[in-house]
C-alpha positions in Angstrom: 0.4 0.0 0.3 1.4 3.0 -0.7 2.1 5.9 1.7 -1.2 7.9 0.0 -3.4 4.7 0.9 -1.9 4.5 4.5 -3.0 8.0 5.3 -6.4 7.6 3.8 -6.9 4.4 5.6 -5.9 6.4 8.9 -7.9 9.2 8.7 -10.9 6.8 7.3 -10.3 4.6 10.7 -9.9 7.7 13.1 -13.1 9.2 12.0 -15.1 6.3 12.4 -13.8 5.9 16.0 -14.5 9.5 16.9 -18.1 8.6 15.1 -18.7 5.6 17.5 -17.3 7.6 20.5 -20.0 10.2 19.7 -22.5 7.6 19.4 -22.0 6.5 22.4 -21.6 9.0 24.5 -24.9 11.1 22.9 -27.5 11.7 25.2 -30.3 10.1 23.1 -28.7 6.7 23.7 -28.2 7.1 27.6 -31.8 5.7 28.0 -31.3 2.6 26.2 -27.6 2.2 28.0 -29.2 2.6 31.4 -31.5 -0.2 30.5 -29.1 -2.0 29.4 -27.0 -1.2 32.5 -29.7 -2.8 34.5 -30.8 -6.1 32.6 -28.2 -8.2 35.0 -29.9 -6.5 38.3 -33.6 -6.5 36.7 -33.2 -10.4 36.1 -32.2 -11.2 39.3 -35.0 -9.1 40.6 -37.2 -11.4 38.5 -35.7 -14.7 39.9 -35.9 -13.5 43.5 -39.5 -12.8 43.3 -40.3 -16.1 40.9 -38.6 -17.8 43.5 -40.6 -16.6 46.7 -43.8 -17.2 44.8 -42.5 -20.5 44.2 -42.0 -21.0 47.8 -45.2 -19.6 48.8 -47.3 -22.3 46.2 -45.1 -25.0 47.6 -46.1 -24.0 51.5 -49.9 -23.5 50.7 -50.0 -26.7 49.1 -48.1 -28.7 51.9 -50.4 -26.6 54.3 -53.6 -27.4 52.7 -52.3 -31.5 52.5 -52.2 -31.7 56.2 
């Protein structure tokens, strides 16, 4: 590749990098990223709620059989 080709490639990659950084830190994306950041925590909340509901159902079934 020629020196001009290397220079053009460097500029293209740099502009792409700046575009990605601006996209990632734009205020329009903040809500989406905040939701994505909470996904793991929300899954734990759902699992805990489901486990508690399953435990209550098991306790109710056990109490009605006696």
